[in-house]
NUROVEX-5466 format. One record per residue: residue in three letters; x, y, z of N, C-alpha, C, O in turn. Coordinates in nm, 4 decimals. Layout:
<pts>
<pt residu="ALA" n_east="X" n_north="Y" n_up="Z" ca_east="X" ca_north="Y" ca_up="Z" c_east="X" c_north="Y" c_up="Z" o_east="X" o_north="Y" o_up="Z"/>
...
</pts>
This chain:
<pts>
<pt residu="MET" n_east="4.4359" n_north="14.6832" n_up="-3.6884" ca_east="4.3396" ca_north="14.5763" ca_up="-3.6763" c_east="4.2148" c_north="14.6309" c_up="-3.6074" o_east="4.2231" o_north="14.6849" o_up="-3.4971"/>
<pt residu="SER" n_east="4.1003" n_north="14.6170" n_up="-3.6717" ca_east="3.9746" ca_north="14.6682" ca_up="-3.6181" c_east="3.9001" c_north="14.5599" c_up="-3.5415" o_east="3.9001" o_north="14.4438" o_up="-3.5827"/>
<pt residu="THR" n_east="3.8367" n_north="14.5963" n_up="-3.4307" ca_east="3.7607" ca_north="14.4966" ca_up="-3.3548" c_east="3.6405" c_north="14.4474" c_up="-3.4340" o_east="3.5938" o_north="14.3360" o_up="-3.4102"/>
<pt residu="THR" n_east="3.5887" n_north="14.5270" n_up="-3.5277" ca_east="3.4734" ca_north="14.4836" ca_up="-3.6069" c_east="3.5068" c_north="14.3674" c_up="-3.6986" o_east="3.4175" o_north="14.3069" o_up="-3.7581"/>
<pt residu="GLU" n_east="3.6316" n_north="14.3369" n_up="-3.7099" ca_east="3.6765" ca_north="14.2232" ca_up="-3.7909" c_east="3.6453" c_north="14.0905" c_up="-3.7222" o_east="3.6468" o_north="13.9859" o_up="-3.7870"/>
<pt residu="PHE" n_east="3.6170" n_north="14.0934" n_up="-3.5922" ca_east="3.6033" ca_north="13.9712" ca_up="-3.5140" c_east="3.4623" c_north="13.9540" c_up="-3.4592" o_east="3.3930" o_north="14.0516" o_up="-3.4306"/>
<pt residu="ILE" n_east="3.4210" n_north="13.8284" n_up="-3.4452" ca_east="3.2889" ca_north="13.7961" ca_up="-3.3921" c_east="3.2984" c_north="13.6785" c_up="-3.2960" o_east="3.3955" o_north="13.6028" o_up="-3.2952"/>
<pt residu="VAL" n_east="3.1941" n_north="13.6663" n_up="-3.2154" ca_east="3.1723" ca_north="13.5487" ca_up="-3.1320" c_east="3.0450" c_north="13.4845" c_up="-3.1844" o_east="2.9423" o_north="13.5510" o_up="-3.1976"/>
<pt residu="ILE" n_east="3.0515" n_north="13.3569" n_up="-3.2140" ca_east="2.9346" ca_north="13.2832" ca_up="-3.2620" c_east="2.8874" c_north="13.1927" c_up="-3.1490" o_east="2.9674" o_north="13.1216" o_up="-3.0881"/>
<pt residu="LEU" n_east="2.7574" n_north="13.1957" n_up="-3.1212" ca_east="2.6969" ca_north="13.1072" ca_up="-3.0226" c_east="2.6197" c_north="12.9991" c_up="-3.0964" o_east="2.5459" o_north="13.0265" o_up="-3.1910"/>
<pt residu="SER" n_east="2.6380" n_north="12.8765" n_up="-3.0514" ca_east="2.5662" ca_north="12.7644" ca_up="-3.1114" c_east="2.5478" c_north="12.6568" c_up="-3.0060" o_east="2.6364" o_north="12.6341" o_up="-2.9237"/>
<pt residu="THR" n_east="2.4334" n_north="12.5907" n_up="-3.0084" ca_east="2.4076" ca_north="12.4829" ca_up="-2.9134" c_east="2.4094" c_north="12.3488" c_up="-2.9854" o_east="2.3809" o_north="12.3388" o_up="-3.1047"/>
<pt residu="CYS" n_east="2.4444" n_north="12.2453" n_up="-2.9077" ca_east="2.4515" ca_north="12.1080" ca_up="-2.9592" c_east="2.3777" c_north="12.0154" c_up="-2.8643" o_east="2.3516" o_north="12.0497" o_up="-2.7490"/>
<pt residu="ALA" n_east="2.3451" n_north="11.8991" n_up="-2.9142" ca_east="2.2715" ca_north="11.8005" ca_up="-2.8353" c_east="2.3550" c_north="11.7430" c_up="-2.7214" o_east="2.3016" o_north="11.7083" o_up="-2.6160"/>
<pt residu="ASN" n_east="2.4878" n_north="11.7328" n_up="-2.7431" ca_east="2.5711" ca_north="11.6700" ca_up="-2.6401" c_east="2.7173" c_north="11.7114" c_up="-2.6588" o_east="2.7534" o_north="11.7752" o_up="-2.7577"/>
<pt residu="LYS" n_east="2.8002" n_north="11.6734" n_up="-2.5611" ca_east="2.9417" ca_north="11.7123" ca_up="-2.5617" c_east="3.0176" c_north="11.6511" c_up="-2.6787" o_east="3.1038" o_north="11.7163" o_up="-2.7376"/>
<pt residu="THR" n_east="2.9866" n_north="11.5276" n_up="-2.7123" ca_east="3.0560" ca_north="11.4619" ca_up="-2.8237" c_east="3.0349" c_north="11.5389" c_up="-2.9535" o_east="3.1294" o_north="11.5624" o_up="-3.0288"/>
<pt residu="GLU" n_east="2.9106" n_north="11.5776" n_up="-2.9789" ca_east="2.8799" ca_north="11.6548" ca_up="-3.0995" c_east="2.9514" c_north="11.7898" c_up="-3.0970" o_east="3.0077" o_north="11.8323" o_up="-3.1978"/>
<pt residu="ALA" n_east="2.9491" n_north="11.8564" n_up="-2.9830" ca_east="3.0157" ca_north="11.9864" ca_up="-2.9698" c_east="3.1661" c_north="11.9730" c_up="-2.9940" o_east="3.2254" o_north="12.0558" o_up="-3.0632"/>
<pt residu="GLU" n_east="3.2272" n_north="11.8704" n_up="-2.9380" ca_east="3.3716" ca_north="11.8506" ca_up="-2.9571" c_east="3.4042" c_north="11.8188" c_up="-3.1023" o_east="3.5075" o_north="11.8625" o_up="-3.1531"/>
<pt residu="THR" n_east="3.3187" n_north="11.7440" n_up="-3.1692" ca_east="3.3406" ca_north="11.7135" ca_up="-3.3112" c_east="3.3378" c_north="11.8409" c_up="-3.3940" o_east="3.4250" o_north="11.8629" o_up="-3.4781"/>
<pt residu="ILE" n_east="3.2376" n_north="11.9246" n_up="-3.3703" ca_east="3.2268" ca_north="12.0511" ca_up="-3.4433" c_east="3.3442" c_north="12.1427" c_up="-3.4098" o_east="3.4055" o_north="12.2005" o_up="-3.4995"/>
<pt residu="ALA" n_east="3.3753" n_north="12.1558" n_up="-3.2815" ca_east="3.4841" ca_north="12.2442" ca_up="-3.2380" c_east="3.6178" c_north="12.2016" c_up="-3.2976" o_east="3.6951" o_north="12.2851" o_up="-3.3444"/>
<pt residu="THR" n_east="3.6442" n_north="12.0722" n_up="-3.2954" ca_east="3.7704" ca_north="12.0213" ca_up="-3.3502" c_east="3.7825" c_north="12.0526" c_up="-3.4986" o_east="3.8892" o_north="12.0925" o_up="-3.5452"/>
<pt residu="ARG" n_east="3.6742" n_north="12.0347" n_up="-3.5729" ca_east="3.6766" ca_north="12.0644" ca_up="-3.7169" c_east="3.7016" c_north="12.2132" c_up="-3.7392" o_east="3.7842" o_north="12.2502" o_up="-3.8227"/>
<pt residu="LEU" n_east="3.6316" n_north="12.2981" n_up="-3.6661" ca_east="3.6469" ca_north="12.4426" ca_up="-3.6851" c_east="3.7891" c_north="12.4895" c_up="-3.6572" o_east="3.8453" o_north="12.5678" o_up="-3.7339"/>
<pt residu="VAL" n_east="3.8468" n_north="12.4419" n_up="-3.5481" ca_east="3.9823" ca_north="12.4845" ca_up="-3.5119" c_east="4.0856" c_north="12.4227" c_up="-3.6062" o_east="4.1790" o_north="12.4908" o_up="-3.6486"/>
<pt residu="SER" n_east="4.0698" n_north="12.2955" n_up="-3.6392" ca_east="4.1691" ca_north="12.2302" ca_up="-3.7265" c_east="4.1682" c_north="12.2889" c_up="-3.8676" o_east="4.2710" o_north="12.2901" o_up="-3.9352"/>
<pt residu="GLU" n_east="4.0528" n_north="12.3372" n_up="-3.9116" ca_east="4.0450" ca_north="12.4007" ca_up="-4.0437" c_east="4.0741" c_north="12.5507" c_up="-4.0377" o_east="4.0660" o_north="12.6203" o_up="-4.1389"/>
<pt residu="ARG" n_east="4.1081" n_north="12.5994" n_up="-3.9187" ca_east="4.1469" ca_north="12.7387" ca_up="-3.8962" c_east="4.0378" c_north="12.8395" c_up="-3.9301" o_east="4.0669" o_north="12.9529" o_up="-3.9681"/>
<pt residu="VAL" n_east="3.9120" n_north="12.7978" n_up="-3.9161" ca_east="3.8023" ca_north="12.8932" ca_up="-3.9328" c_east="3.7549" c_north="12.9458" c_up="-3.7976" o_east="3.6709" o_north="13.0356" o_up="-3.7914"/>
<pt residu="ALA" n_east="3.8088" n_north="12.8899" n_up="-3.6897" ca_east="3.7864" ca_north="12.9414" ca_up="-3.5551" c_east="3.9177" c_north="12.9338" c_up="-3.4787" o_east="3.9942" o_north="12.8385" o_up="-3.4938"/>
<pt residu="ALA" n_east="3.9429" n_north="13.0345" n_up="-3.3971" ca_east="4.0642" ca_north="13.0340" ca_up="-3.3161" c_east="4.0458" c_north="12.9475" c_up="-3.1924" o_east="4.1388" o_north="12.8805" o_up="-3.1477"/>
<pt residu="CYS" n_east="3.9241" n_north="12.9496" n_up="-3.1374" ca_east="3.8965" ca_north="12.8798" ca_up="-3.0130" c_east="3.7466" c_north="12.8541" c_up="-3.0038" o_east="3.6654" o_north="12.9345" o_up="-3.0496"/>
<pt residu="VAL" n_east="3.7114" n_north="12.7406" n_up="-2.9438" ca_east="3.5715" ca_north="12.7111" ca_up="-2.9146" c_east="3.5631" c_north="12.6675" c_up="-2.7687" o_east="3.6237" o_north="12.5679" o_up="-2.7292"/>
<pt residu="ASN" n_east="3.4880" n_north="12.7423" n_up="-2.6897" ca_east="3.4601" ca_north="12.7021" ca_up="-2.5513" c_east="3.3314" c_north="12.6212" c_up="-2.5527" o_east="3.2357" o_north="12.6564" o_up="-2.6217"/>
<pt residu="ILE" n_east="3.3295" n_north="12.5130" n_up="-2.4764" ca_east="3.2115" ca_north="12.4278" ca_up="-2.4673" c_east="3.1655" c_north="12.4244" c_up="-2.3225" o_east="3.2413" o_north="12.3887" o_up="-2.2322"/>
<pt residu="THR" n_east="3.0399" n_north="12.4623" n_up="-2.3021" ca_east="2.9791" ca_north="12.4584" ca_up="-2.1698" c_east="2.8714" c_north="12.3510" c_up="-2.1721" o_east="2.7792" o_north="12.3551" o_up="-2.2536"/>
<pt residu="GLU" n_east="2.8846" n_north="12.2545" n_up="-2.0811" ca_east="2.7873" ca_north="12.1457" ca_up="-2.0744" c_east="2.6707" c_north="12.1818" c_up="-1.9835" o_east="2.6769" o_north="12.2760" o_up="-1.9045"/>
<pt residu="ASN" n_east="2.5646" n_north="12.1038" n_up="-1.9974" ca_east="2.4478" ca_north="12.1116" ca_up="-1.9091" c_east="2.3816" c_north="12.2488" c_up="-1.9064" o_east="2.3458" o_north="12.2996" o_up="-1.8002"/>
<pt residu="VAL" n_east="2.3660" n_north="12.3072" n_up="-2.0227" ca_east="2.2919" ca_north="12.4326" ca_up="-2.0358" c_east="2.1441" c_north="12.3957" c_up="-2.0480" o_east="2.1068" o_north="12.3178" o_up="-2.1356"/>
<pt residu="THR" n_east="2.0614" n_north="12.4503" n_up="-1.9621" ca_east="1.9177" ca_north="12.4251" ca_up="-1.9708" c_east="1.8569" c_north="12.5246" c_up="-2.0688" o_east="1.8721" o_north="12.6458" o_up="-2.0534"/>
<pt residu="SER" n_east="1.7883" n_north="12.4725" n_up="-2.1693" ca_east="1.7233" ca_north="12.5570" ca_up="-2.2689" c_east="1.5730" c_north="12.5350" c_up="-2.2636" o_east="1.5253" o_north="12.4216" o_up="-2.2617"/>
<pt residu="ILE" n_east="1.5000" n_north="12.6445" n_up="-2.2613" ca_east="1.3540" ca_north="12.6403" ca_up="-2.2669" c_east="1.3140" c_north="12.7211" c_up="-2.3891" o_east="1.3525" o_north="12.8372" o_up="-2.4027"/>
<pt residu="TYR" n_east="1.2366" n_north="12.6597" n_up="-2.4782" ca_east="1.2060" ca_north="12.7214" ca_up="-2.6060" c_east="1.0775" c_north="12.6629" c_up="-2.6634" o_east="1.0311" o_north="12.5571" o_up="-2.6206"/>
<pt residu="GLU" n_east="1.0214" n_north="12.7331" n_up="-2.7603" ca_east="0.9060" ca_north="12.6796" ca_up="-2.8317" c_east="0.9550" c_north="12.6108" c_up="-2.9578" o_east="1.0363" o_north="12.6664" o_up="-3.0315"/>
<pt residu="TRP" n_east="0.9066" n_north="12.4919" n_up="-2.9826" ca_east="0.9419" ca_north="12.4185" ca_up="-3.1034" c_east="0.8191" c_north="12.3423" c_up="-3.1511" o_east="0.7641" o_north="12.2593" o_up="-3.0787"/>
<pt residu="GLN" n_east="0.7774" n_north="12.3713" n_up="-3.2721" ca_east="0.6630" ca_north="12.3065" ca_up="-3.3353" c_east="0.5376" c_north="12.3140" c_up="-3.2474" o_east="0.4661" o_north="12.2155" o_up="-3.2294"/>
<pt residu="GLY" n_east="0.5133" n_north="12.4343" n_up="-3.1931" ca_east="0.3922" ca_north="12.4606" ca_up="-3.1180" c_east="0.3922" c_north="12.4163" c_up="-2.9729" o_east="0.2905" o_north="12.4293" o_up="-2.9048"/>
<pt residu="LYS" n_east="0.5045" n_north="12.3641" n_up="-2.9239" ca_east="0.5118" ca_north="12.3175" ca_up="-2.7855" c_east="0.6260" c_north="12.3868" c_up="-2.7128" o_east="0.7280" o_north="12.4207" o_up="-2.7728"/>
<pt residu="ILE" n_east="0.6077" n_north="12.4075" n_up="-2.5829" ca_east="0.7167" ca_north="12.4576" ca_up="-2.5002" c_east="0.8028" c_north="12.3373" c_up="-2.4628" o_east="0.7539" o_north="12.2398" o_up="-2.4057"/>
<pt residu="GLU" n_east="0.9292" n_north="12.3454" n_up="-2.4950" ca_east="1.0243" ca_north="12.2369" ca_up="-2.4717" c_east="1.1262" c_north="12.2790" c_up="-2.3668" o_east="1.1536" o_north="12.3977" o_up="-2.3493"/>
<pt residu="LYS" n_east="1.1814" n_north="12.1812" n_up="-2.2980" ca_east="1.2907" ca_north="12.2040" ca_up="-2.2035" c_east="1.3916" c_north="12.0926" c_up="-2.2257" o_east="1.3559" o_north="11.9748" o_up="-2.2277"/>
<pt residu="GLY" n_east="1.5177" n_north="12.1303" n_up="-2.2424" ca_east="1.6200" ca_north="12.0296" ca_up="-2.2660" c_east="1.7552" c_north="12.0754" c_up="-2.2160" o_east="1.7763" o_north="12.1923" o_up="-2.1839"/>
<pt residu="THR" n_east="1.8452" n_north="11.9803" n_up="-2.2106" ca_east="1.9831" ca_north="12.0084" ca_up="-2.1723" c_east="2.0688" c_north="12.0021" c_up="-2.2977" o_east="2.0606" o_north="11.9069" o_up="-2.3752"/>
<pt residu="GLU" n_east="2.1505" n_north="12.1037" n_up="-2.3165" ca_east="2.2345" ca_north="12.1136" ca_up="-2.4345" c_east="2.3758" c_north="12.1531" c_up="-2.3946" o_east="2.4041" o_north="12.1804" o_up="-2.2780"/>
<pt residu="CYS" n_east="2.4633" n_north="12.1554" n_up="-2.4935" ca_east="2.5967" ca_north="12.2125" ca_up="-2.4778" c_east="2.6001" c_north="12.3426" c_up="-2.5574" o_east="2.5492" o_north="12.3498" o_up="-2.6693"/>
<pt residu="LEU" n_east="2.6596" n_north="12.4432" n_up="-2.4992" ca_east="2.6749" ca_north="12.5721" ca_up="-2.5657" c_east="2.8180" c_north="12.5867" c_up="-2.6141" o_east="2.9129" o_north="12.5673" o_up="-2.5382"/>
<pt residu="MET" n_east="2.8323" n_north="12.6212" n_up="-2.7416" ca_east="2.9639" ca_north="12.6514" ca_up="-2.7970" c_east="2.9770" c_north="12.8029" c_up="-2.8123" o_east="2.8866" o_north="12.8698" o_up="-2.8624"/>
<pt residu="VAL" n_east="3.0904" n_north="12.8551" n_up="-2.7685" ca_east="3.1250" ca_north="12.9957" ca_up="-2.7858" c_east="3.2466" c_north="12.9964" c_up="-2.8782" o_east="3.3560" o_north="12.9554" o_up="-2.8397"/>
<pt residu="ILE" n_east="3.2253" n_north="13.0432" n_up="-2.9993" ca_east="3.3240" ca_north="13.0308" ca_up="-3.1073" c_east="3.3822" c_north="13.1686" c_up="-3.1385" o_east="3.3085" o_north="13.2618" o_up="-3.1708"/>
<pt residu="LYS" n_east="3.5150" n_north="13.1811" n_up="-3.1287" ca_east="3.5812" ca_north="13.3076" ca_up="-3.1601" c_east="3.6443" c_north="13.2983" c_up="-3.2986" o_east="3.7216" o_north="13.2069" o_up="-3.3271"/>
<pt residu="THR" n_east="3.6097" n_north="13.3957" n_up="-3.3851" ca_east="3.6571" ca_north="13.3907" ca_up="-3.5225" c_east="3.6528" c_north="13.5290" c_up="-3.5863" o_east="3.6265" o_north="13.6290" o_up="-3.5195"/>
<pt residu="ARG" n_east="3.6787" n_north="13.5328" n_up="-3.7148" ca_east="3.6684" ca_north="13.6553" ca_up="-3.7949" c_east="3.5284" c_north="13.6626" c_up="-3.8568" o_east="3.4679" o_north="13.5597" o_up="-3.8868"/>
<pt residu="ALA" n_east="3.4784" n_north="13.7826" n_up="-3.8752" ca_east="3.3474" ca_north="13.8008" ca_up="-3.9375" c_east="3.3438" c_north="13.7405" c_up="-4.0787" o_east="3.2411" o_north="13.6876" o_up="-4.1213"/>
<pt residu="THR" n_east="3.4536" n_north="13.7488" n_up="-4.1491" ca_east="3.4572" ca_north="13.6971" ca_up="-4.2864" c_east="3.4478" c_north="13.5448" c_up="-4.2934" o_east="3.4260" o_north="13.4891" o_up="-4.4009"/>
<pt residu="LEU" n_east="3.4642" n_north="13.4770" n_up="-4.1795" ca_east="3.4589" ca_north="13.3309" ca_up="-4.1773" c_east="3.3239" c_north="13.2768" c_up="-4.1293" o_east="3.3068" o_north="13.1559" o_up="-4.1141"/>
<pt residu="PHE" n_east="3.2279" n_north="13.3675" n_up="-4.1056" ca_east="3.0977" ca_north="13.3230" ca_up="-4.0542" c_east="3.0350" c_north="13.2149" c_up="-4.1422" o_east="2.9885" o_north="13.1133" o_up="-4.0906"/>
<pt residu="ALA" n_east="3.0329" n_north="13.2346" n_up="-4.2717" ca_east="2.9672" ca_north="13.1386" ca_up="-4.3614" c_east="3.0304" c_north="13.0000" c_up="-4.3517" o_east="2.9596" o_north="12.8994" o_up="-4.3565"/>
<pt residu="GLN" n_east="3.1620" n_north="12.9940" n_up="-4.3383" ca_east="3.2289" ca_north="12.8641" ca_up="-4.3266" c_east="3.1952" c_north="12.7969" c_up="-4.1936" o_east="3.1749" o_north="12.6756" o_up="-4.1887"/>
<pt residu="VAL" n_east="3.1894" n_north="12.8744" n_up="-4.0870" ca_east="3.1501" ca_north="12.8197" ca_up="-3.9569" c_east="3.0066" c_north="12.7678" c_up="-3.9648" o_east="2.9771" o_north="12.6575" o_up="-3.9186"/>
<pt residu="GLU" n_east="2.9189" n_north="12.8467" n_up="-4.0230" ca_east="2.7789" ca_north="12.8070" ca_up="-4.0366" c_east="2.7648" c_north="12.6766" c_up="-4.1155" o_east="2.6891" o_north="12.5881" o_up="-4.0755"/>
<pt residu="THR" n_east="2.8356" n_north="12.6645" n_up="-4.2251" ca_east="2.8297" ca_north="12.5434" ca_up="-4.3078" c_east="2.8744" c_north="12.4216" c_up="-4.2288" o_east="2.8102" o_north="12.3167" o_up="-4.2350"/>
<pt residu="THR" n_east="2.9833" n_north="12.4341" n_up="-4.1550" ca_east="3.0348" ca_north="12.3215" ca_up="-4.0758" c_east="2.9355" c_north="12.2814" c_up="-3.9673" o_east="2.9101" o_north="12.1625" o_up="-3.9477"/>
<pt residu="ILE" n_east="2.8796" n_north="12.3783" n_up="-3.8976" ca_east="2.7831" ca_north="12.3457" ca_up="-3.7919" c_east="2.6629" c_north="12.2736" c_up="-3.8515" o_east="2.6193" o_north="12.1716" o_up="-3.7981"/>
<pt residu="LYS" n_east="2.6092" n_north="12.3252" n_up="-3.9610" ca_east="2.4931" ca_north="12.2614" ca_up="-4.0242" c_east="2.5255" c_north="12.1194" c_up="-4.0713" o_east="2.4415" o_north="12.0298" o_up="-4.0628"/>
<pt residu="GLU" n_east="2.6456" n_north="12.1001" n_up="-4.1201" ca_east="2.6870" ca_north="11.9681" ca_up="-4.1679" c_east="2.6967" c_north="11.8662" c_up="-4.0540" o_east="2.6586" o_north="11.7504" o_up="-4.0710"/>
<pt residu="LEU" n_east="2.7472" n_north="11.9088" n_up="-3.9388" ca_east="2.7765" ca_north="11.8157" ca_up="-3.8305" c_east="2.6723" c_north="11.8121" c_up="-3.7183" o_east="2.6760" o_north="11.7230" o_up="-3.6334"/>
<pt residu="SER" n_east="2.5809" n_north="11.9067" n_up="-3.7174" ca_east="2.4813" ca_north="11.9134" ca_up="-3.6106" c_east="2.3703" c_north="11.8104" c_up="-3.6312" o_east="2.3324" o_north="11.7799" o_up="-3.7443"/>
<pt residu="SER" n_east="2.3196" n_north="11.7581" n_up="-3.5214" ca_east="2.2062" ca_north="11.6659" ca_up="-3.5285" c_east="2.0731" c_north="11.7411" c_up="-3.5284" o_east="1.9674" o_north="11.6799" o_up="-3.5436"/>
<pt residu="TYR" n_east="2.0776" n_north="11.8732" n_up="-3.5115" ca_east="1.9555" ca_north="11.9536" ca_up="-3.5069" c_east="1.9063" c_north="11.9874" c_up="-3.6469" o_east="1.9857" o_north="12.0074" o_up="-3.7389"/>
<pt residu="ASP" n_east="1.7735" n_north="11.9936" n_up="-3.6619" ca_east="1.7140" ca_north="12.0362" ca_up="-3.7890" c_east="1.7459" c_north="12.1823" c_up="-3.8188" o_east="1.7706" o_north="12.2202" o_up="-3.9333"/>
<pt residu="SER" n_east="1.7448" n_north="12.2631" n_up="-3.7137" ca_east="1.7675" ca_north="12.4064" ca_up="-3.7279" c_east="1.8590" c_north="12.4537" c_up="-3.6149" o_east="1.8116" o_north="12.5117" o_up="-3.5171"/>
<pt residu="PRO" n_east="1.9904" n_north="12.4293" n_up="-3.6276" ca_east="2.0806" ca_north="12.4646" ca_up="-3.5174" c_east="2.0899" c_north="12.6151" c_up="-3.4961" o_east="2.0818" o_north="12.6944" o_up="-3.5899"/>
<pt residu="GLU" n_east="2.1071" n_north="12.6510" n_up="-3.3706" ca_east="2.1323" ca_north="12.7910" ca_up="-3.3369" c_east="2.2699" c_north="12.8288" c_up="-3.3893" o_east="2.3694" o_north="12.7625" o_up="-3.3599"/>
<pt residu="ILE" n_east="2.2743" n_north="12.9351" n_up="-3.4667" ca_east="2.4016" ca_north="12.9892" ca_up="-3.5155" c_east="2.3832" c_north="13.1407" c_up="-3.5217" o_east="2.3304" o_north="13.1941" o_up="-3.6192"/>
<pt residu="ILE" n_east="2.4275" n_north="13.2087" n_up="-3.4162" ca_east="2.4146" ca_north="13.3540" ca_up="-3.4136" c_east="2.5507" c_north="13.4161" c_up="-3.3847" o_east="2.6304" o_north="13.3623" o_up="-3.3080"/>
<pt residu="ALA" n_east="2.5749" n_north="13.5289" n_up="-3.4471" ca_east="2.7034" ca_north="13.5966" ca_up="-3.4311" c_east="2.6844" c_north="13.7313" c_up="-3.3625" o_east="2.5899" o_north="13.8053" o_up="-3.3900"/>
<pt residu="LEU" n_east="2.7767" n_north="13.7599" n_up="-3.2729" ca_east="2.7799" ca_north="13.8878" ca_up="-3.2033" c_east="2.9130" c_north="13.9554" c_up="-3.2339" o_east="3.0176" o_north="13.8906" o_up="-3.2298"/>
<pt residu="PRO" n_east="2.9102" n_north="14.0838" n_up="-3.2642" ca_east="3.0375" ca_north="14.1523" ca_up="-3.2919" c_east="3.1179" c_north="14.1699" c_up="-3.1641" o_east="3.0619" o_north="14.1888" o_up="-3.0561"/>
<pt residu="ILE" n_east="3.2473" n_north="14.1634" n_up="-3.1772" ca_east="3.3362" ca_north="14.1974" ca_up="-3.0657" c_east="3.3636" c_north="14.3466" c_up="-3.0774" o_east="3.4334" o_north="14.3909" o_up="-3.1685"/>
<pt residu="GLU" n_east="3.3083" n_north="14.4231" n_up="-2.9847" ca_east="3.3232" ca_north="14.5683" ca_up="-2.9908" c_east="3.4534" c_north="14.6159" c_up="-2.9287" o_east="3.5095" o_north="14.7169" o_up="-2.9711"/>
<pt residu="HIS" n_east="3.5016" n_north="14.5435" n_up="-2.8284" ca_east="3.6273" ca_north="14.5782" ca_up="-2.7628" c_east="3.6985" c_north="14.4482" c_up="-2.7284" o_east="3.6342" o_north="14.3474" o_up="-2.6990"/>
<pt residu="GLY" n_east="3.8295" n_north="14.4506" n_up="-2.7321" ca_east="3.9082" ca_north="14.3342" ca_up="-2.6942" c_east="4.0532" c_north="14.3731" c_up="-2.6794" o_east="4.0988" o_north="14.4725" o_up="-2.7359"/>
<pt residu="SER" n_east="4.1255" n_north="14.2928" n_up="-2.6022" ca_east="4.2674" ca_north="14.3246" ca_up="-2.5866" c_east="4.3373" c_north="14.3033" c_up="-2.7207" o_east="4.3121" o_north="14.2042" o_up="-2.7892"/>
<pt residu="PRO" n_east="4.4242" n_north="14.3955" n_up="-2.7575" ca_east="4.4932" ca_north="14.3841" ca_up="-2.8855" c_east="4.5676" c_north="14.2515" c_up="-2.9010" o_east="4.5710" o_north="14.1943" o_up="-3.0099"/>
<pt residu="GLU" n_east="4.6266" n_north="14.2032" n_up="-2.7927" ca_east="4.7020" ca_north="14.0773" ca_up="-2.8005" c_east="4.6092" c_north="13.9590" c_up="-2.8314" o_east="4.6434" o_north="13.8714" o_up="-2.9108"/>
<pt residu="TYR" n_east="4.4928" n_north="13.9577" n_up="-2.7683" ca_east="4.3984" ca_north="13.8479" ca_up="-2.7913" c_east="4.3416" c_north="13.8544" c_up="-2.9330" o_east="4.3295" o_north="13.7517" o_up="-2.9998"/>
<pt residu="LEU" n_east="4.3072" n_north="13.9731" n_up="-2.9783" ca_east="4.2550" ca_north="13.9875" ca_up="-3.1143" c_east="4.3600" c_north="13.9490" c_up="-3.2182" o_east="4.3272" o_north="13.8900" o_up="-3.3212"/>
<pt residu="LYS" n_east="4.4847" n_north="13.9821" n_up="-3.1914" ca_east="4.5922" ca_north="13.9408" ca_up="-3.2823" c_east="4.6028" c_north="13.7890" c_up="-3.2860" o_east="4.6247" o_north="13.7305" o_up="-3.3921"/>
<pt residu="TRP" n_east="4.5871" n_north="13.7251" n_up="-3.1698" ca_east="4.5911" ca_north="13.5800" ca_up="-3.1647" c_east="4.4779" c_north="13.5192" c_up="-3.2474" o_east="4.4999" o_north="13.4221" o_up="-3.3198"/>
<pt residu="ILE" n_east="4.3567" n_north="13.5752" n_up="-3.2375" ca_east="4.2458" ca_north="13.5260" ca_up="-3.3205" c_east="4.2814" c_north="13.5405" c_up="-3.4684" o_east="4.2604" o_north="13.4488" o_up="-3.5479"/>
<pt residu="ALA" n_east="4.3349" n_north="13.6559" n_up="-3.5037" ca_east="4.3732" ca_north="13.6792" ca_up="-3.6435" c_east="4.4761" c_north="13.5792" c_up="-3.6906" o_east="4.4624" o_north="13.5214" o_up="-3.7984"/>
<pt residu="ASP" n_east="4.5795" n_north="13.5584" n_up="-3.6104" ca_east="4.6853" ca_north="13.4640" ca_up="-3.6475" c_east="4.6349" c_north="13.3198" c_up="-3.6553" o_east="4.6751" o_north="13.2444" o_up="-3.7439"/>
<pt residu="ALA" n_east="4.5473" n_north="13.2819" n_up="-3.5627" ca_east="4.4974" ca_north="13.1443" ca_up="-3.5575" c_east="4.3983" c_north="13.1129" c_up="-3.6676" o_east="4.3725" o_north="12.9961" o_up="-3.6966"/>
<pt residu="THR" n_east="4.3420" n_north="13.2166" n_up="-3.7297" ca_east="4.2425" ca_north="13.1939" ca_up="-3.8339" c_east="4.2910" c_north="13.2305" c_up="-3.9728" o_east="4.2110" o_north="13.2406" o_up="-4.0659"/>
<pt residu="LYS" n_east="4.4179" n_north="13.2500" n_up="-3.9874" ca_east="4.4713" ca_north="13.2787" ca_up="-4.1208" c_east="4.4530" c_north="13.1577" c_up="-4.2103" o_east="4.4855" o_north="13.0449" o_up="-4.1734"/>
<pt residu="ILE" n_east="4.4020" n_north="13.1832" n_up="-4.3250" ca_east="4.3866" ca_north="13.0759" ca_up="-4.4235" c_east="4.4773" c_north="13.1090" c_up="-4.5399" o_east="4.4623" o_north="13.2122" o_up="-4.6054"/>
<pt residu="ASP" n_east="4.5705" n_north="13.0210" n_up="-4.5644" ca_east="4.6704" ca_north="13.0450" ca_up="-4.6705" c_east="4.6174" c_north="13.0066" c_up="-4.8062" o_east="4.6880" o_north="13.0202" o_up="-4.9062"/>
</pts>
């Protein structure tokens, strides 16, 4: 099992309810092994020519690289944002037991 097979996807949501809805769908459909949700993340960004500041929820999604498109589709479908953050980072190192768990939890039959 190669670590390059796995990724962490970061995505922000407007609120905890939205994040939990997305996380539940991803895990129940086995396209993510786990989603951590952190509330009250302060985000400062430019949007439509203005500097904005807001409070969001951050989702940290653990999955396989081959499932990125399915995760992206679900987030876009359920997000209230016009252009939700959906970025993936490769997992370069990880404990073999944890990576095996991600693999097992994301098997699609």
